[in-house]
C-alpha positions in Angstrom: 16.2 13.5 11.3 12.6 12.8 12.2 11.9 11.3 15.6 9.8 8.4 14.5 6.6 7.1 16.2 6.4 3.4 16.5 3.4 1.3 17.5 3.4 -0.1 21.0 2.5 -3.6 22.2 -0.8 -2.1 23.4 -1.7 -1.0 19.8 -1.4 -4.6 18.6 -3.2 -6.0 21.7 -6.1 -3.6 21.1 -6.4 -4.9 17.5 -6.6 -8.5 18.7 -9.2 -7.5 21.3 -11.2 -5.8 18.5 -11.0 -8.9 16.3 -12.1 -11.1 19.3 -15.2 -8.9 19.6 -16.1 -9.7 16.0 -15.7 -13.5 16.5 -18.6 -15.7 17.7 -18.3 -17.6 21.0 -16.4 -20.9 20.9 -14.5 -20.1 17.7 -10.8 -20.1 16.7 -8.9 -17.9 14.3 -5.5 -18.8 12.8 -3.1 -16.5 11.0 0.3 -17.4 9.4 3.4 -15.3 9.1 5.3 -15.2 5.8 8.1 -17.6 5.0 11.5 -16.6 3.7 11.7 -16.6 -0.1 14.8 -17.9 -2.0 16.3 -15.4 -4.4 18.9 -17.6 -5.9 20.6 -20.8 -4.7 21.3 -20.1 -0.9 20.4 -16.5 -0.8 17.0 -15.1 0.2 15.1 -11.9 -0.5 14.9 -9.5 2.4 12.1 -10.7 4.6 8.8 -8.9 4.4 6.1 -10.0 7.0 2.6 -10.9 6.0 0.7 -7.6 6.6 -2.3 -9.1 8.3 -0.1 -11.2 10.6 2.0 -8.1 11.4 -1.2 -6.0 11.9 -2.3 -8.3 14.7 1.1 -9.1 16.3 3.9 -6.7 15.4 6.0 -9.9 15.3 8.5 -9.8 12.4 9.9 -13.3 12.2 9.1 -15.8 9.5 7.2 -19.1 9.9 5.3 -18.0 13.0 1.6 -18.8 13.6 -0.9 -16.8 15.6 -3.9 -18.7 17.1 -6.8 -16.8 18.8 -9.2 -18.8 20.8 -12.6 -17.1 21.6 -14.0 -18.5 24.8 -15.0 -17.3 28.3 -11.3 -16.3 28.6 -10.0 -15.3 25.3 -6.4 -16.6 24.7 -3.7 -15.8 22.1 -1.1 -18.4 21.2 2.0 -17.7 19.3 4.1 -20.4 17.7 7.5 -19.3 16.7 11.2 -20.3 16.2 12.9 -21.3 19.3 16.2 -19.8 20.6 19.2 -21.5 19.0 22.7 -20.2 19.5 24.2 -21.8 16.4 21.4 -20.5 14.1 21.6 -17.1 15.7 25.3 -16.8 15.1 24.8 -17.6 11.4 21.4 -15.9 10.7 20.6 -13.4 13.4 18.9 -13.2 16.8 15.6 -14.9 17.5 12.9 -13.7 19.8 12.0 -17.0 21.3 9.0 -18.1 23.4 9.8 -16.2 26.7 10.3 -12.9 24.9 7.3 -13.4 22.8 5.1 -13.5 25.9 7.0 -10.8 27.8 7.5 -8.3 24.9 4.6 -9.0 22.6 1.8 -9.6 25.0 0.8 -13.2 24.0 -0.8 -15.4 26.6 1.0 -18.5 25.4 4.1 -19.1 23.2 5.3 -22.4 21.8 7.8 -23.7 19.3 7.1 -24.4 15.7 7.5 -28.1 16.5 4.5 -27.9 18.8 2.1 -26.9 16.0 1.1 -30.3 14.6 0.2 -31.7 18.0 -1.5 -28.6 19.5 -3.5 -27.2 16.6 -5.9 -30.2 16.3 -6.3 -30.1 20.1 -7.1 -26.4 20.0 -9.5 -26.8 17.0 -11.3 -29.7 18.5 -14.8 -28.7 19.8 -14.8 -25.3 18.2 -18.0 -24.3 16.3 -16.2 -22.1 13.8 -12.7 -21.8 12.3 -11.5 -18.4 10.9 -8.5 -18.0 8.6 -7.5 -16.2 5.5 -8.7 -18.6 2.9 -6.6 -18.8 -0.2 -4.1 -16.2 0.9 -1.4 -18.8 2.0 -1.5 -22.2 0.2 0.6 -23.8 2.9 -1.8 -22.7 5.6 -4.8 -24.0 3.5 -3.1 -27.4 3.4 -2.3 -27.3 7.1 -5.9 -26.4 8.0 -7.1 -29.3 5.9 -4.7 -31.6 7.7 -5.7 -30.4 11.2 -9.4 -30.8 10.4 -8.7 -34.3 9.1 -7.0 -35.3 12.3 -9.8 -33.9 14.4 -12.4 -35.8 12.3 -10.4 -39.0 12.6 -11.2 -39.0 16.3 -14.9 -38.4 16.0 -15.7 -41.9 17.5 -13.9 -40.9 20.7 -15.8 -37.6 21.0 -13.8 -35.2 18.8 -15.8 -32.6 17.0 -14.5 -30.5 14.1 -15.8 -27.0 13.4 -18.9 -27.1 11.2 -18.2 -23.6 9.9 -15.0 -22.4 8.1 -15.0 -18.7 7.6 -12.7 -16.4 5.6 -11.3 -13.8 8.0 -10.4 -11.4 5.3 -13.6 -9.2 5.4 -13.1 -8.7 9.2 -9.5 -7.7 8.9 -10.0 -5.6 5.8 -12.5 -3.4 7.5 -10.3 -3.0 10.6 -7.3 -2.1 8.5 -9.2 0.4 6.4 -9.6 2.8 9.4 -6.4 4.2 10.7 -5.8 5.1 14.4 -4.1 8.3 15.4 -0.9 6.4 15.9 -1.0 5.0 12.5 -1.7 8.4 11.0 1.3 9.8 12.8 3.5 7.2 11.1 1.9 7.8 7.7 2.6 11.6 8.1 6.2 10.8 8.9 6.7 8.5 6.0 5.1 11.1 3.7 7.6 13.7 4.9 10.5 11.4 4.3 9.1 10.4 0.8 8.4 14.0 -0.1 12.0 14.9 0.7 13.1 12.1 -1.6 11.1 13.6 -4.4 12.7 17.0 -3.7 16.1 15.4 -3.9 15.2 13.7 -7.2 14.3 17.1 -8.7 17.5 18.6 -7.4 19.7 15.8 -8.7 18.1 15.3 -12.1 20.1 16.3 -15.1 20.2 15.6 -18.8 22.6 12.7 -19.5 22.1 10.9 -16.1 20.5 7.5 -16.0 17.1 6.8 -14.5 18.6 4.4 -12.0 20.9 7.1 -10.7 17.9 9.2 -9.7 16.3 6.1 -8.2 19.5 5.7 -6.1 19.1 9.3 -4.8 15.5 8.5 -3.8 16.5 5.3 -1.9 19.3 7.2 -0.2 16.9 9.8 1.0 14.5 7.2 2.3 17.2 5.3 4.2 19.0 8.2 5.8 15.7 9.4 7.4 14.8 6.0 8.8 12.7 4.5 6.0 15.1 1.7 5.1 12.9 0.1 2.5 10.9 1.4 -0.4 7.2 0.5 -0.1 7.3 -0.7 -3.7 9.6 -0.8 -6.7 10.2 2.8 -7.7 9.1 4.1 -11.1 11.6 6.5 -12.6 10.4 7.0 -16.1 11.9 9.6 -18.4 10.1 10.8 -21.6 7.8 8.2 -23.2 8.6 5.7 -20.5 6.1 7.6 -18.4 3.4 6.1 -20.6 4.2 2.7 -19.3 2.2 2.7 -16.1 4.3 0.2 -14.1 7.7 1.0 -15.7 10.5 -0.2 -13.3 13.4 -0.9 -15.6 14.8 2.5 -14.8 17.7 2.0 -17.1 17.5 4.7 -19.8 19.4 8.0 -20.2 17.5 11.2 -19.3 17.0 13.4 -22.4 16.7 17.2 -22.8 13.2 18.6 -23.1 11.7 15.4 -21.6 9.6 15.0 -18.5 10.6 12.7 -15.7 7.7 10.8 -13.9 8.7 9.4 -10.5 6.3 7.2 -8.5 8.1 6.3 -5.3 7.3 6.0 -1.6 9.2 4.9 1.5 8.0 2.4 4.1 8.2 3.2 7.8 7.2 0.8 10.6 5.4 -1.2 7.9 3.4 1.7 6.5 3.6 2.9 2.9 3.7 6.3 1.3 2.8 6.4 -2.4 3.7 9.7 -4.1 4.1 10.7 -7.8 5.7 13.8 -9.2 6.4 14.7 -12.8 8.9 17.4 -13.7 11.1 18.6 -16.6 14.5 17.0 -16.6 16.2 20.3 -17.6 14.2 22.3 -15.0 11.9 24.1 -17.4 8.5 23.0 -18.7 7.8 23.4 -22.4 4.5 25.1 -23.2 2.9 21.8 -24.2 4.2 20.0 -21.1 3.0 22.9 -18.9 -0.5 22.7 -20.5 -0.9 19.0 -19.8 0.7 19.2 -16.4 -1.5 22.1 -15.2 -4.6 20.3 -16.4 -3.7 17.2 -14.4 -2.9 19.3 -11.4 -6.2 21.3 -11.6 -8.1 18.0 -11.6 -6.1 16.6 -8.7 -6.7 19.8 -6.6 -10.4 19.7 -7.3 -10.6 16.0 -6.3 -8.7 16.6 -3.0 -10.8 19.6 -2.1 -14.0 17.5 -2.5 -12.9 14.8 0.0 -14.9 14.7 3.2 -17.0 12.2 5.1 -19.9 11.0 2.9 -18.1 11.6 -0.4 -17.0 8.6 -2.5 -14.7 7.7 -5.3 -17.6 7.6 -7.8 -18.2 11.3 -7.2 -14.5 12.1 -7.5 -14.2 10.2 -10.7 -17.1 12.1 -12.2 -15.6 15.4 -11.2 -12.1 14.6 -12.5 -13.5 13.1 -15.7 -15.3 16.3 -16.5 -12.3 18.4 -15.8 -9.9 16.3 -17.8 -12.3 15.8 -20.8 -13.0 19.5 -21.0 -9.3 20.4 -20.7 -8.3 17.9 -23.4 -11.1 19.3 -25.6 -9.9 22.8 -25.1 -6.3 21.8 -26.1 -7.6 20.1 -29.3 -6.6 16.7 -28.2 -10.2 15.5 -28.0 -12.6 16.5 -30.7 -16.3 16.4 -31.2 -19.3 17.6 -29.2 -18.1 18.5 -25.7 -21.3 17.4 -23.9 -21.1 14.0 -25.6 -17.4 13.7 -24.8 -18.1 14.4 -21.1 -21.0 12.0 -21.1 -18.8 9.3 -22.6 -15.9 10.2 -20.2 -13.7 10.5 -23.3 -10.7 11.4 -21.2 -10.3 7.7 -20.4 -8.5 7.4 -23.7 -5.6 9.2 -22.0 -6.4 8.7 -18.3 -6.2 4.9 -18.3 -6.1 3.9 -14.6 -8.2 4.5 -11.5 -8.2 7.8 -9.6 -7.0 6.4 -6.3 -6.9 3.5 -3.9 -6.8 2.8 -0.2 -3.3 3.2 1.5 -1.8 1.8 4.6 0.3 -1.3 5.4 0.0 -2.2 1.8 0.4 0.3 -1.1 -2.8 -0.9 -2.6 -4.3 -1.5 0.8 -7.2 -3.7 1.7 -10.8 -2.5 2.0 -14.0 -2.9 0.1 -14.8 -0.1 -2.4 -18.4 -1.2 -2.7 -18.3 -1.0 -6.5 -21.6 -1.6 -8.4 -22.1 -3.4 -11.7 -21.0 -0.3 -13.5 -17.7 -0.4 -11.5 -18.6 2.8 -9.7 -17.0 2.9 -6.3 -19.8 3.9 -3.9 -18.3 3.4 -0.5 -18.8 6.6 1.5 -15.6 8.0 2.9 -15.3 8.0 6.7 -12.9 9.5 9.2 -9.7 7.5 9.4 -9.6 6.3 5.8 -6.5 7.1 3.9 -6.3 7.1 0.1 -4.2 8.2 -2.9 -5.5 10.7 -5.4 -3.5 10.3 -8.7 -5.0 11.6 -11.9 -2.8 11.4 -15.0 -2.7 12.0 -18.7 -0.6 9.7 -20.9 0.0 10.4 -24.6 2.3 7.8 -26.2 4.9 8.9 -28.7 3.2 6.6 -31.2 -0.2 8.4 -31.0 -0.5 10.0 -34.5 -4.0 11.2 -33.8 -2.7 14.3 -31.9 -0.3 17.1 -32.8 3.3 16.1 -32.6 3.9 18.5 -29.7 1.8 16.4 -27.4 3.4 13.0 -28.2 5.5 11.3 -25.6 4.1 13.4 -22.7 3.1 11.4 -19.6 2.0 13.2 -16.4 0.8 11.8 -13.1 0.5 13.7 -9.8 -0.3 11.7 -6.6 -0.8 12.7 -3.0 -1.9 10.7 0.1 -5.1 12.0 1.7 -6.6 11.1 5.1 -10.3 11.7 5.7 -11.0 13.8 8.8 -14.1 14.9 10.7 -13.8 18.3 9.1 -13.0 17.1 5.6 -9.5 15.9 4.8 -5.8 16.2 5.5 -3.2 16.1 2.8 -0.3 14.0 4.2 1.9 14.9 1.2 3.1 18.3 2.4 6.7 18.8 1.2 6.9 17.4 -2.4 6.6 20.5 -4.7 3.9 20.1 -7.4 3.0 23.6 -8.8 4.8 24.6 -12.0 6.3 27.6 -10.2 7.6 25.6 -7.2 9.1 22.9 -9.3 10.9 25.2 -11.6 12.1 27.4 -8.7 13.5 24.4 -6.8 15.3 23.1 -9.9 16.7 26.5 -10.7 18.4 26.6 -7.3 20.0 23.1 -7.7 
């Protein structure tokens, strides 16, 4: 069992202080928590907090509101559910206003019923209002209502903000760079998730259902403290691997097929995102091994190139050349090799991006600085975390290739942090070489 690192109240306070430093004087910023979502009739989905709200507060109750007032003395207000013995008996304990201040470091805490009176008062006289525009339709409507109330009092001296600003760019850039405490959590959730991929390899067998392997993965997450999956797990046997976001996970595992698993746990809000592909019967066929090794070679080359100053555009060029050359050598792509490389012909079979930012969200926030050619030019910097996930997908219906290649889908994905010296692969315990996979499965 891993002894988990959790973020402290001070971690969240420092984030608010950093955001305050980016706000102009005499401004106000408003951030809303998520609401509970009905699953059916009187049952709800398990609650998942809005990631931006969580990033700034660490507060994990629905319906709350964070208000940050930038002035000579910066102040943070939290509006949240009040203590209620009857509701707590039925639905669980609430933090309440006193604990919100004592345990979460807010300057002021009020009930949800106080919002409609206090927000127009807090907004009045501010030069600028920051919020996540368009992210929460309910908040958009509330902001419009509050502004209307302030403007209605203009004859008595009320003054509404002249500037409404989307806070997303500020928070996106903050979240893109992980602190050492965040990296520690992401290392831990990678170890948990890597163990789950090991378990999947050990438990896979011809005749089992994909969902049975998914259950083994979720079991491994939970027993090591990652109670939730970071996203719906993809457990795709055979040709199902050629459906990129396959989550039905309902078919029987067949002999001589590969099993592609894209699954990661969530720990303290932070996601792992790992993909492994392996033979269900424990032994790669020659064709499977050839495709698999090509994908692995391209992934290793991309990871080795990661360092400050590099970018996704460079990695895409590198991987594109390796995959195109490899597919040409295997006879899957035909023509003039130089022309194929120039045309990035591998994209016929490598149909998604090479990677994405990773953090509180699986596809985490952060600008890639793509140009009009969709080249992602943002230079990597220390503290960024990304996935690297090349793949080759040859549908069973592709009659342009030899039958031995049809139905093979391979993706290999690790989580990489940029360091001062280069990079750190956080995905340390999920086997990915042909030898290591076959050796593990032979022992199970």
